[in-house]
C-alpha positions as CSV (number, residue, x, y, z in Angstrom):
1,X,-112.5,-45.7,177.5
2,X,-114.9,-46.2,174.7
3,X,-117.6,-43.6,174.0
4,X,-120.5,-43.9,171.6
5,X,-122.8,-41.3,170.1
6,X,-126.0,-42.1,168.3
7,X,-129.1,-40.4,167.2
8,X,-131.6,-43.2,167.7
9,X,-134.7,-41.4,166.1
10,X,-136.8,-42.4,169.1
11,X,-136.0,-46.1,168.3
12,X,-137.5,-45.8,164.8
13,X,-135.6,-47.8,162.2
14,X,-135.5,-47.5,158.4
15,X,-138.4,-50.0,158.3
16,X,-140.6,-47.5,160.2
17,X,-140.8,-49.6,163.4
18,X,-140.0,-48.3,166.8
19,X,-138.0,-51.0,168.6
20,X,-135.9,-50.0,171.6
21,X,-134.7,-53.6,172.0
22,X,-133.2,-53.4,168.6
23,X,-131.4,-50.3,169.6
24,X,-130.0,-52.1,172.7
25,X,-129.0,-55.1,170.7
26,X,-127.1,-52.9,168.2
27,X,-125.3,-51.1,171.1
28,X,-124.3,-54.4,172.6
29,X,-123.1,-55.8,169.3
30,X,-120.8,-52.8,168.6
31,X,-118.4,-52.9,171.5
32,X,-117.9,-53.0,175.3
33,X,-118.8,-49.3,175.7
34,X,-118.1,-47.2,178.8
35,X,-120.2,-44.2,177.9
36,X,-123.3,-44.1,175.6
37,X,-124.6,-40.8,174.4
38,X,-128.0,-41.0,172.7
39,X,-130.1,-38.3,171.0
40,X,-133.9,-38.3,170.3
41,X,-135.0,-40.3,173.4
42,X,-138.7,-39.8,173.9
43,X,-141.0,-40.3,177.0
44,X,-144.8,-40.4,176.6
45,X,-144.7,-39.0,173.0
46,X,-147.4,-41.1,171.2
47,X,-147.5,-38.5,168.4
48,X,-144.1,-39.6,167.1
49,X,-144.5,-42.0,164.1
50,X,-144.4,-45.6,165.2
51,X,-144.4,-44.7,168.9
52,X,-147.0,-45.9,171.4
53,X,-145.9,-43.3,174.0
54,X,-143.5,-45.7,175.7
55,X,-141.0,-44.4,178.3
56,X,-137.9,-44.9,176.2
57,X,-135.5,-43.6,178.9
58,X,-136.9,-46.2,181.3
59,X,-136.6,-49.0,178.7
60,X,-133.0,-48.1,177.8
61,X,-132.0,-47.8,181.4
62,X,-133.4,-51.2,182.2
63,X,-131.4,-52.6,179.3
64,X,-128.2,-51.0,180.3
65,X,-127.7,-52.4,183.8
66,X,-124.6,-51.1,185.5
67,X,-124.7,-47.7,183.9
68,X,-125.6,-44.4,185.5
69,X,-128.5,-43.1,183.5
70,X,-128.8,-39.3,182.8
71,X,-131.7,-37.8,180.9
72,X,-131.9,-34.2,179.7
73,X,-135.3,-33.4,178.0
74,X,-135.2,-30.4,175.7
75,X,-139.0,-30.5,175.0
76,X,-141.3,-30.8,178.0
77,X,-144.9,-30.2,177.1
78,X,-148.4,-31.4,178.4
79,X,-149.7,-34.5,176.6
80,X,-153.4,-33.3,176.9
81,X,-154.1,-36.1,179.4
82,X,-152.6,-34.7,182.6
83,X,-149.1,-36.0,182.0
84,X,-145.9,-34.6,180.3
85,X,-144.3,-35.5,177.0
86,X,-140.5,-35.3,177.0
87,X,-138.0,-35.4,174.1
88,X,-134.2,-35.0,174.4
89,X,-130.8,-36.6,175.0
90,X,-129.4,-39.2,177.4
91,X,-126.0,-40.3,178.6
92,X,-125.3,-43.8,180.2
93,X,-122.0,-44.2,181.9
94,X,-120.3,-47.2,183.4
95,X,-117.6,-44.8,184.7
96,X,-118.0,-42.9,188.0
97,X,-120.2,-39.8,187.4
98,X,-119.6,-36.5,189.2
99,X,-121.6,-33.4,188.8
100,X,-124.2,-33.1,186.0
101,X,-125.4,-29.9,184.2
102,X,-128.4,-29.7,181.9
103,X,-128.1,-26.7,179.6
104,X,-130.9,-25.4,177.4
105,X,-129.4,-24.0,174.2
106,X,-130.7,-20.8,172.6
107,X,-133.9,-21.0,170.6
108,X,-134.1,-17.9,168.5
109,X,-137.5,-16.9,167.1
110,X,-137.8,-17.8,163.4
111,X,-141.6,-18.0,162.7
112,X,-141.2,-19.2,159.2
113,X,-138.7,-22.0,160.0
114,X,-139.5,-25.2,161.8
115,X,-137.3,-25.7,164.9
116,X,-137.4,-27.1,168.4
117,X,-135.8,-26.5,171.8
118,X,-132.3,-28.1,172.0
119,X,-130.3,-29.2,175.0
120,X,-126.7,-30.0,176.0
121,X,-125.9,-32.5,178.8
122,X,-122.6,-31.9,180.6
123,X,-121.3,-34.4,183.1
124,X,-117.9,-35.2,184.7
125,X,-116.7,-38.8,184.5
126,X,-113.6,-40.3,186.1
127,X,-111.4,-42.1,183.6
128,X,-108.1,-43.9,184.0
129,X,-106.3,-40.8,182.7
130,X,-108.2,-38.3,184.9
131,X,-111.5,-36.6,185.0
132,X,-113.2,-35.5,181.8
133,X,-116.3,-33.5,180.9
134,X,-118.6,-35.4,178.6
135,X,-121.0,-33.1,176.6
136,X,-123.7,-34.5,174.4
137,X,-126.1,-32.5,172.2
138,X,-128.3,-32.4,169.1
139,X,-128.3,-29.2,167.1
140,X,-131.1,-27.7,165.0
141,X,-131.7,-29.3,161.6
142,X,-133.8,-26.8,159.7
143,X,-131.9,-23.5,160.5
144,X,-128.2,-22.8,160.0
145,X,-128.7,-19.6,162.0
146,X,-130.0,-21.7,165.0
147,X,-127.0,-24.0,164.7
148,X,-124.6,-21.1,164.7
149,X,-126.0,-19.5,167.9
150,X,-126.2,-22.9,169.5
151,X,-122.5,-23.6,168.7
152,X,-121.6,-20.2,170.1
153,X,-123.5,-21.0,173.3
154,X,-121.6,-24.3,173.6
155,X,-118.3,-22.5,173.1
156,X,-119.2,-20.0,175.8
157,X,-120.1,-22.8,178.2
158,X,-116.7,-24.3,177.5
159,X,-115.0,-21.0,178.3
160,X,-117.1,-20.9,181.5
161,X,-116.1,-24.4,182.5
162,X,-112.4,-23.5,182.0
163,X,-112.8,-20.5,184.3
164,X,-114.6,-22.6,186.9
165,X,-111.8,-25.2,187.2
166,X,-110.2,-22.7,189.7
167,X,-113.4,-22.3,191.8
168,X,-113.0,-23.4,195.3
169,X,-115.9,-24.9,197.4
170,X,-117.2,-22.3,199.8
171,X,-119.6,-24.3,202.0
172,X,-118.9,-24.9,205.6
173,X,-121.3,-27.8,205.5
174,X,-120.0,-31.1,204.1
175,X,-121.8,-32.2,200.9
176,X,-123.7,-29.0,200.8
177,X,-125.0,-27.5,197.5
178,X,-122.0,-25.1,197.4
179,X,-119.6,-28.1,197.3
180,X,-119.6,-28.6,193.5
181,X,-117.5,-31.4,192.1
182,X,-114.3,-30.3,190.3
183,X,-114.9,-29.3,186.7
184,X,-112.0,-30.5,184.6
185,X,-110.5,-28.6,181.6
186,X,-110.5,-31.5,179.1
187,X,-113.8,-32.4,177.4
188,X,-115.4,-34.7,174.9
189,X,-118.3,-33.2,172.8
190,X,-120.5,-35.4,170.7
191,X,-123.8,-35.7,169.0
192,X,-125.9,-35.1,165.9
193,X,-124.6,-31.7,164.8
194,X,-126.8,-31.5,161.7
195,X,-123.9,-29.9,159.7
196,X,-121.6,-31.5,157.1
197,X,-117.9,-31.9,157.4
198,X,-117.3,-29.1,154.9
199,X,-119.6,-26.6,156.6
200,X,-118.8,-23.3,158.2
201,X,-120.5,-24.4,161.4
202,X,-117.9,-27.1,161.8
203,X,-115.1,-24.6,161.4
204,X,-116.9,-22.3,163.9
205,X,-117.0,-25.1,166.5
206,X,-113.3,-26.0,166.0
207,X,-112.0,-22.4,166.1
208,X,-109.3,-21.7,168.7
209,X,-109.9,-19.9,172.0
210,X,-107.9,-17.2,173.7
211,X,-106.0,-17.4,177.0
212,X,-104.9,-21.1,176.8
213,X,-108.4,-22.5,176.7
214,X,-108.1,-25.9,174.9
215,X,-109.8,-26.1,171.5
216,X,-112.0,-28.9,170.2
217,X,-110.6,-31.3,167.5
218,X,-112.5,-33.6,165.2
219,X,-111.5,-37.2,166.1
220,X,-112.0,-38.5,162.6
221,X,-109.7,-35.8,161.2
222,X,-107.1,-36.5,163.9
223,X,-106.9,-40.1,163.0
224,X,-107.4,-39.9,159.2
225,X,-106.1,-36.5,158.1
226,X,-107.0,-35.7,154.5
227,X,-109.6,-38.4,154.2
228,X,-113.3,-37.7,153.8
229,X,-115.5,-38.3,156.8
230,X,-117.4,-41.5,156.9
231,X,-121.1,-40.8,156.2
232,X,-123.6,-41.2,159.1
233,X,-126.8,-40.4,157.3
234,X,-128.0,-41.4,153.9
235,X,-126.2,-44.7,153.7
236,X,-129.6,-46.3,153.9
237,X,-132.6,-44.5,152.3
238,X,-133.8,-41.3,154.2
239,X,-135.7,-38.3,153.0
240,X,-133.6,-35.5,154.5
241,X,-130.3,-35.7,152.6
242,X,-129.7,-36.1,148.8
243,X,-126.5,-38.1,149.3
244,X,-124.7,-39.8,152.2
245,X,-123.3,-37.1,154.6
246,X,-121.6,-37.0,157.9
247,X,-123.8,-35.3,160.6
248,X,-122.6,-37.1,163.7
249,X,-119.3,-36.3,165.3
250,X,-117.1,-36.8,168.4
251,X,-114.8,-33.9,169.3
252,X,-112.0,-33.9,171.9
253,X,-109.9,-31.1,173.5
254,X,-106.1,-30.7,173.3
255,X,-105.2,-32.8,176.3
256,X,-107.0,-35.8,175.0
257,X,-105.4,-36.0,171.6
258,X,-102.6,-38.3,172.7
259,X,-105.1,-40.7,174.2
260,X,-107.1,-41.1,171.0
261,X,-106.7,-44.7,169.6
262,X,-109.5,-45.3,167.3
263,X,-112.7,-43.9,165.7
264,X,-115.5,-46.0,164.2
265,X,-118.8,-45.7,162.3
266,X,-121.2,-48.6,162.0
267,X,-122.6,-48.5,158.5
268,X,-124.5,-51.7,158.8
269,X,-127.4,-51.0,161.3
270,X,-130.7,-49.8,160.0
271,X,-132.2,-49.4,163.5
272,X,-132.3,-45.6,163.1
273,X,-131.9,-43.1,160.3
274,X,-128.4,-42.2,161.7
275,X,-125.4,-44.5,162.1
276,X,-123.6,-44.9,165.5
277,X,-120.1,-43.5,165.9
278,X,-117.7,-44.3,168.7
279,X,-114.1,-43.7,169.8
280,X,-111.5,-45.3,172.0
281,X,-109.3,-43.4,174.4
282,X,-106.5,-45.2,176.2
């Protein structure tokens, strides 16, 4: 199974052009991917630089035939013309998809600090080595405090998922809303975390749990212990970091470590202000 995570910056490249076909071309060039997790996918948001308000989720879905497409907008606001403007994350899966959850992450009031609503998509996919929860998110950039409470919320959701693996369906009606799909223990968490590899936020996310709940592990560190993380921002000129840094990660839980075969970063593309990262599990 090959899984990619990429903040596509609403399709806006280093050259300032919004080009969703360029995003799709880059994804196809990288590998035969089974799961594609994208951040900053916009719908009807003409105020974004370079955008004409296109339905980016629709364009990406059309270009990824054979994938189940899941959208989780974090921002959902009126556009002033009777429609809605949406901004959030998306998952595209060629593997069978079970239940889907869309979690809004905490958004603490910080009047002096720019921030936006953030979301976490959680979905169960069936792999050759069993069912796995795939979680994709995009944490706050401007506020470390926001990131910390968002990480704590994700950890709490992971604990909740672990507890719910023992939940039995209660519905007497077949395929009723009480018949939720099984929620497996093992998980993959990915996205633009907006923290560096040396940050306390990364340590917070990787901290162990009690009661046998599987911890998260950094795939890059598992494969290349002692080596610096490959940068995912600042390789090409951007205005939000002083030097190349790693902001984009893929984490896996204990039971998936033996399946991890490779971890990659594409340093070449300039189709976004972030670089794509992907892993292979076998």
